[in-house]
C-alpha positions as CSV (number, residue, x, y, z in Angstrom):
1,X,-8.2,18.3,-33.0
2,X,-10.7,19.7,-30.5
3,X,-11.5,23.3,-30.1
4,X,-9.4,23.5,-26.9
5,X,-6.4,22.0,-28.6
6,X,-6.6,24.6,-31.4
7,X,-7.3,27.5,-29.0
8,X,-4.3,27.0,-26.8
9,X,-1.0,28.3,-28.0
10,X,1.8,25.8,-28.5
11,X,4.2,25.9,-25.6
12,X,7.9,25.1,-25.5
13,X,9.0,22.4,-23.1
14,X,9.0,23.8,-19.6
15,X,11.9,21.7,-18.4
16,X,15.2,20.5,-19.7
17,X,15.6,16.9,-20.8
18,X,17.4,14.4,-18.5
19,X,21.0,13.7,-19.5
20,X,21.3,11.2,-22.3
21,X,22.1,8.1,-20.2
22,X,19.9,8.9,-17.3
23,X,16.2,8.5,-16.9
24,X,13.9,11.4,-16.2
25,X,10.2,12.0,-15.4
26,X,7.8,11.0,-18.2
27,X,7.0,14.2,-20.0
28,X,3.3,13.6,-20.6
29,X,2.7,12.6,-17.0
30,X,4.4,15.8,-15.7
31,X,2.6,18.0,-18.2
32,X,-0.8,16.5,-17.4
33,X,-0.3,16.9,-13.6
34,X,0.9,20.5,-14.0
35,X,-2.0,21.3,-16.2
36,X,-4.4,19.8,-13.6
37,X,-2.6,21.9,-10.9
38,X,-2.9,25.1,-13.0
39,X,-6.6,24.5,-13.6
40,X,-7.2,23.8,-9.9
41,X,-5.3,26.9,-8.8
42,X,-7.1,29.2,-11.3
43,X,-10.5,27.7,-10.4
44,X,-9.8,28.9,-6.8
45,X,-11.9,26.2,-5.2
46,X,-10.7,25.1,-1.8
47,X,-9.8,21.4,-1.8
48,X,-9.8,21.1,-5.6
49,X,-6.1,20.0,-5.3
50,X,-4.3,20.0,-2.0
51,X,-0.7,20.8,-1.3
52,X,-0.2,17.3,0.0
53,X,-1.3,15.9,-3.3
54,X,1.3,18.0,-5.0
55,X,4.0,16.7,-2.6
56,X,2.9,13.1,-3.2
57,X,2.9,13.4,-7.0
58,X,5.1,10.8,-8.6
59,X,5.9,10.1,-12.3
60,X,7.3,7.2,-14.2
61,X,11.0,7.3,-14.9
62,X,11.8,6.9,-18.6
63,X,14.7,7.6,-21.0
64,X,14.2,11.0,-22.7
65,X,12.1,12.4,-19.9
66,X,12.4,15.7,-18.1
67,X,15.4,16.3,-15.8
68,X,14.3,15.4,-12.2
69,X,15.8,18.3,-10.3
70,X,14.0,21.2,-12.2
71,X,10.7,19.3,-12.1
72,X,11.0,18.7,-8.3
73,X,11.9,22.4,-7.8
74,X,8.8,23.5,-9.7
75,X,6.6,21.1,-7.8
76,X,8.0,22.6,-4.6
77,X,6.9,26.1,-5.8
78,X,3.5,24.7,-6.8
79,X,3.1,23.1,-3.4
80,X,4.0,26.3,-1.6
81,X,1.4,28.2,-3.6
82,X,-1.4,25.7,-2.7
83,X,-0.2,25.7,0.9
84,X,-0.4,29.5,1.1
85,X,-3.9,29.4,-0.3
86,X,-4.9,26.6,2.1
87,X,-3.5,28.7,5.0
88,X,-5.5,31.8,3.9
89,X,-8.7,29.7,3.6
90,X,-8.2,28.0,6.9
91,X,-7.5,31.3,8.7
92,X,-10.7,32.8,7.2
93,X,-12.7,29.7,8.1
94,X,-11.2,28.8,11.5
95,X,-9.7,32.0,12.7
96,X,-6.1,32.6,13.6
97,X,-6.3,31.0,17.1
98,X,-7.7,27.7,15.9
99,X,-5.3,27.6,13.0
100,X,-2.3,28.2,15.2
101,X,-3.6,25.6,17.7
102,X,-4.0,23.0,15.0
103,X,-0.5,23.7,13.6
104,X,1.0,23.6,17.1
105,X,-0.6,20.3,17.8
106,X,0.9,18.7,14.7
107,X,4.3,20.2,15.5
108,X,4.1,18.8,19.0
109,X,3.2,15.3,17.7
110,X,6.3,15.4,15.4
111,X,8.5,16.8,18.2
112,X,7.4,14.0,20.5
113,X,8.3,11.4,17.9
114,X,11.7,13.0,17.2
115,X,12.5,13.3,20.9
116,X,12.7,9.6,21.3
117,X,16.1,8.1,21.9
118,X,18.5,7.9,18.9
119,X,18.2,4.6,17.0
120,X,14.7,4.1,18.4
121,X,12.7,6.9,16.9
122,X,10.9,4.8,14.3
123,X,9.9,1.2,13.8
124,X,12.6,-1.1,12.3
125,X,11.9,-3.2,9.2
126,X,13.7,-6.3,10.4
127,X,17.1,-7.8,9.9
128,X,16.4,-9.3,6.4
129,X,14.7,-6.2,5.0
130,X,16.0,-2.8,3.9
131,X,14.9,0.5,5.4
132,X,16.3,4.0,5.8
133,X,19.8,4.3,7.3
134,X,19.2,4.8,11.0
135,X,22.1,7.2,11.7
136,X,21.2,9.4,8.7
137,X,17.6,9.7,9.7
138,X,18.6,10.5,13.3
139,X,20.8,13.3,12.1
140,X,17.9,14.8,10.1
141,X,15.6,14.2,13.1
142,X,17.9,16.1,15.4
143,X,18.0,19.0,13.0
144,X,14.2,19.1,12.7
145,X,13.9,18.9,16.5
146,X,16.1,21.9,16.9
147,X,14.0,23.8,14.3
148,X,10.7,22.9,16.1
149,X,12.0,23.6,19.6
150,X,14.5,26.4,19.2
151,X,13.9,27.9,15.8
152,X,17.1,26.7,14.2
153,X,17.0,27.5,10.5
154,X,15.7,24.7,8.2
155,X,13.6,25.2,5.0
156,X,10.8,23.2,3.6
157,X,12.9,22.6,0.5
158,X,15.6,21.1,2.6
159,X,13.1,18.7,4.2
160,X,11.5,17.9,0.9
161,X,14.8,17.0,-0.8
162,X,16.3,14.9,2.0
163,X,17.4,11.5,0.8
164,X,18.6,8.5,2.9
165,X,20.6,5.5,2.0
166,X,19.1,2.1,2.8
167,X,20.4,-0.5,5.1
168,X,19.3,-3.8,6.6
169,X,17.2,-3.4,9.7
170,X,16.8,0.3,9.0
171,X,13.9,2.5,9.9
172,X,10.5,1.8,8.3
173,X,10.4,4.2,5.3
174,X,6.7,4.9,5.5
175,X,6.9,6.2,9.0
176,X,9.9,8.4,8.3
177,X,8.2,9.8,5.2
178,X,5.0,10.5,7.1
179,X,6.9,12.5,9.7
180,X,8.8,14.4,7.1
181,X,5.5,15.2,5.3
182,X,4.0,16.5,8.6
183,X,7.1,18.7,9.1
184,X,6.7,20.2,5.7
185,X,3.0,20.8,6.4
186,X,3.9,22.6,9.7
187,X,6.5,24.7,7.9
188,X,4.1,25.7,5.1
189,X,1.3,26.4,7.6
190,X,3.4,28.9,9.5
191,X,4.6,30.4,6.3
């Protein structure tokens, strides 16, 4: 054992295990990522780890892993903490006007995309391929549009946790995911 291994107290597992017959996130991968996030947050160095990196974190699914829901909820809280720090840093570096203008520009790009006609908001994958279910994505897009244009209530957690079925000739997943990520960024930026 190294000095760091002996100097750190043993911790109990932070998350419950996945149910017996279901897969969960690989424990070592989750623990390693959260340790990296903790170290980056405590170092208080801008850019050491960004909120987008937390949102994009993924872990192998294995039997005997951590339950997915509690890990995802914890990652949401970690992302929120990094986003708040990024907002504070950007406000001090850019000033409030520039920060608001940048956030408004991103929100406008998203709103422009979501204002396209239903069933034509994103590129389709083709008749032989599977993509996100068009009607489901359009329902979520309408709700986000109302949030951005009229202030209807939607939370970052609701956007993070949205899931779509797949269908032939559906929307291209990468495009939909990129817009959802941008929405979360806007939501976290305005706090």
